[in-house]
N, C-alpha and C positions, 0 to 999 in steps of 0.2 A: 708599302712600307707600314711598319707597325708604330715607329716613333717619329719625332721630329724633334728639331732642335727646341730648348725650353727657355724662358726668359730668365731663370734662376741661373741657367748655365750662361749665358751671355754676360749677366751681370758678374758671376763668379771669375769668369775669365777676365773680363776687362778690369776688374778691380785687382785681380793678380799681377796686372800689368800697370798698375798706377796710372790707369787712362781714365779720363773724363768721359762722360756721356757725348759732349761737344767734340772731343778729341776723334772719339771713334765714328762719330757722324760725318766729320770732314773726311775721314778716309774712305768711306763708303758713298760719299756723295748724297747723304740723307739728312734729316733734320735730328737735332738733339730729342726733340719732342718724340720723334719714331723710335729712336731708340730706346726712350721712357716707356713708350707703349709695348715695346718687345720685353722689356725686363719687368714689366707689372702685369704680363700675360692679357695686355689688351688687343694684340696683334702678333702677327708673326712675320719674319721677314721672307720675302719672296725667294723662290726655290733658286731664282738667277743670281742671288746675293749671297749663297752659301758659301760659294768659293772664296770670294773677296772677303767675306765677315770671317771664314777660318783663317785667311791669311793675316788680316789685321790682328786677330787675337792671339796668332803664333801657334796655332794646332792644324790637323789635319781635320778635314770635313769629317772624316770618321769619328774623330775624338768629340767634334763638336755635336754631332748627332748623339752620341754615346752619352755624353754628360762628364765624361773625365777622361783625364789625359792617359795616353797610352806610354808607359815607361819601357824603352828599350834597354833593356839588360844585356842583350847579347845582339850586336849588330850583324855578326857573320850567322846568326842563327844557329841550331843546333838539329841535326837530322834525328837525335835520338828523342828529339821533344815534337817529332812530326806529328800532324793532325791529317786525317783523313775524311772528305765528305763524299758520301755514296747518296746519288738519288735515288729514291725507292719507285719513281716514275719511269725514268728512261734508263738508269744503271749508270749515268754518268759518274765518273770518280774524279776527284780534284785531291791534289796533294799540296800542302801548305807547311812551313817551317816556323810560322809564327802566327799569331792572333790575326783572324780573318772573319768576315761576315761572308757567308756563300750561299746562294740560293739557286734553284735549278728547278725549271717547270712550275714555277711559282711556288716552290717549297723551299722554306729557310732550313738550310741543312745544318744538323747538330754536328760539332766537331767529335770526331773519334779519335782520341789520342792512342798512339801505338803504346804509351808507355802503360794504357791500363787494357791492352789487348788480352784475351784470356787465353791460357794454355790450350793446345789442342786437345780435344777428348778423344775416346777410343772410336768415335764415328767421324773424326775428321783429322785424319793421320796422313802425312805427308810422306811419299816415299822419294828418296834423293839419292842419286847415283852420281858419282863423279867420273866422268869420260873424258880423258886428255884434259884440257883447261875449260871444261863446262860443267855446270850442274844441271842434270836432267830431273826434272821435279814433277812428279804426277800425285794424285791424289784420286783414292777409289770412293767416288761420290756422285751423285746423281747429277746428271747435267739436263734436266727438264726445263720447261719455261717456269714451272711451280717452284721448282727446288734446284738450285744450281751454286756453282762457285763463280764469283763476280770477277776476282782477280787473285793474282799470286803476286806478291812482292819480296824483294831480297835487299835486305838493309844492311850496310856495312858502315864503319865509322864516317866514310866521306862520301858515299854514293847511295842513292835509293832509286831502285830500279822496279817499275811496275808493269806486269804483263795482263792485259785485259782479256778475259775470258768471256765465252757468251754462250747461252742455253743452247743444246743439242750439238756442242762441238767438244773438242777434247779436253778433259781437265788437265792439262800438262802444259809444260812450258820449258825453257831453257835459260840458263844465265851465265854469263863470263865468270868464272870463278875467281874472286877477288878475296878469298881469306875468309876469317871467323866472320860471321854475321848471324842475322835472325830472318827467318823466313816468316812473312804475315799471309793471311788469306782471307778472304770475305765469303760467308756463306751467307745467301739473301734471307735465309730464316733464322739462322744462330749467330749471325753477327762477325765481328773481326776477331780473329785467332792467330796465334804465333806458335812456331815451333823452333826451339832454339838447338836442341840435340839433333842435329841433322847431318854433321860432318862426316863423310865416310870417304876412306881413303879409295884411290882409284883402282878399278878390278885389276887383278894381277894373276894371270894364270900361266903356267908353262906354257910357252910357245910350240906349236905343232908345223912339222912340215907341211906347206901347201902344195897343192897342185892345180892346173887350169884344166878345164873342159868346156866343151859347149853345153849349153843348157838344153834338155829334152823334156818330155811332157812329165817325165818321173820327179821333176824339179818344182812341179807346180807350188807345193805347200811351203817349200823353203824359200822359194823366191817370193812369193806373198806375203810372208811373215817377215822377210827382209825388208820389203817396201814398207810394210806397217810401222815396224822398228824406226823408220826413217821419218814417215809421217808423223807419228805419234809426237816427235820432238821437233817438228818443223824443219827438218835438216834436208840440206839438197842431196838428191840421189846421182851423182856424178858418176859416169861410166856405165850406165844401166840401159841406154838405148830408151832414154824417157819411160822408165818404168813409172815414175810417180803419176803418169798421164793414163795409165791402164788399170781399169779395174778387173779387167779379165785378164787370166793367163795366158789363153789360147791366143787371145789378139795379140798380146805382146810378144810371145815367141813367134809368131807368124811375122810380125813387122821387124823382129830381130833378124831372122832368116832372111826376110828379103834383101837386107843390106849386104849379106854376104858376098853376093856376086854383082858385077857391073851391070850386067843385063837386067837384073830386077832393081836395082838401086834407083829410087825417086830421082827425077831430073833436078839437078842443081845440087845434089848433096853427093858425098863420097862413099864408097864401099867400105865396109867395117865388119870385124868380127867381134860377137860378143862371147864372153868368157864367164865362167863362175870360178871362184877361188875357194877351194874346199880344203878342210885340214884331212888329216888321217883316218877321221871318224866320217868322213863325208857330211861334215857340217859346214854350212855354207858362212864363211867368214867375209869375203868380199866379192866385189864385181868388178870387170874390167872391159872396157871396149877399145880395141883397136882398130883405129882407122888407117886403110891402106895407102892414102895420099892425102894430100892436103889441097884445100882451097884457100882463097885470099884471107878468108875470116879465121880459119883455124889456123893458118901460118901466123897470123898477128895474136890470136887471144885463145885458140884451143890446143892446138897440136895434134900428135898422133895417138896419145894413150890419154883416157880418163878412167879413173878408178875411184872406188869408195871402200871402207871398212865397216863392217857393222859396227853400229856406236857401243854394243856391248862387248866387241871383241877388240876394241881398243886398247892402245898403250900396252899390247903384247909384243910390239916389234913386227906385226903381219905386214904393215904398208911397205916397208922396205924388201922384203920378201916378195911381196905380190908385183911391185914394180920390176924387180928384177925377172921375174917369171915372164911378165909381158914384154921385156925388151928381147927375151929369149925368143919369142913367138914373133916378135918384129922382124928377126933376122930372117925367118923363112919367108918372109914375104919380101925379102931383099932390101929392107929400110935399114941402112947403115949408119944414118944419122937422123936421130929421133928428136922431133920438137915436142915440149912438153911445158905446160903452164900451170899457174897456181895464183891465187889470190894473195896479194901482197901480205896482207895481216894472216894467212894461214902459215904458221911458223912451222908447225908440224910437216905439211907437206913439201915446204921448201927444204927442211932437212932430209925428208926422204929421198927426194931429187937429187939433192947434193950428194947423198949416200950412194946413189947409182951413178956418180959420174956427172951431172948435170953442172953446165956451165952458165950462169947467167948472162943473158943477151938483152938486158934492159926491162924496163916496163912500160906498159901501154894503159891508157884509159879506154875501157870497153864501155861504149854509148848505150850498148843493151841493156846492161844493169847497173851501170855506174860505178863499178868496181876498177880498182888497180890491178892489172894482171902481170905478174912477173913471168918471163919468158926464158925459157933454159933450152940449150943443146946439149943431147948426149952421143957422143962417137959411140955408135955401137957395133963395134969391128969384132 
């Protein structure tokens, strides 16, 4: 602590309330002579008296220590006047919408006002893509322990969302799309920067006809690139037979093929068939996993079909087409009533299911990941 309450501050605040030394002393259960000593710099109030002293003088402890009152001109604060505090020792990041004194690792942190953030230079350019209802943000920048991006933040009029990044990790993140705003990011060497001109329309390409087929060794590059695209934005790889857990394509393919027959399916699991969804140019657009039967958990939370669409190919109507193809495959296994599920807040998936005849069969809380699952039945006749 570099400063402490001064006698002149005590006297000034006391006199501004038209209070005598005796009156203040009575409130603090000390003598008037003690108050006089404080005000003439012949002594200091014990730290245990700071709170009651501040209360008696009608100020906060912060104002008492600072020596001047803080005038609250905007009680609701203003996100556009936000300040960020970045610890140079541990990398901790704190956000405040008003005046604050912040320290971390024994260091008093300077306030970095977002209003004073520099425009991104040629070496710090964000790439932003709108995919469905999200912004996928990446920056081509070193992520070494010596030089890295500490965080990326998205500010709109009423919300401030910050994603912390770490050395040797990916310099990318995603945000729910909330309209016009500003992206801020912090380079540990070059400081706080912003990028305002980033809004890009959703990618829209003419949809092609899809077809399903089982993966083979020739799909190695496409499948692993598909995986990397999801991992780069921290998106779930649904309907991929746990592709996110496999760095090796051969191991993943072997595992997927193992589930295709009851005799090779691991105990406690259900058999399933893994498909790739490819367009007319054999470009991998999506993946779908068709389970041949249901266990108790799948009946409640999972269903017969799990699928995903490549992030860069979303918003092209492919999901409805892919699910329709999966339902046709389900018929070949004699599945005439298909259970399918999605997260309550995944509106796009819900619309896809409904477009294929899905009828809502209620919601369930999934204790495995804390989500609320909407369950549907599709009469697949």
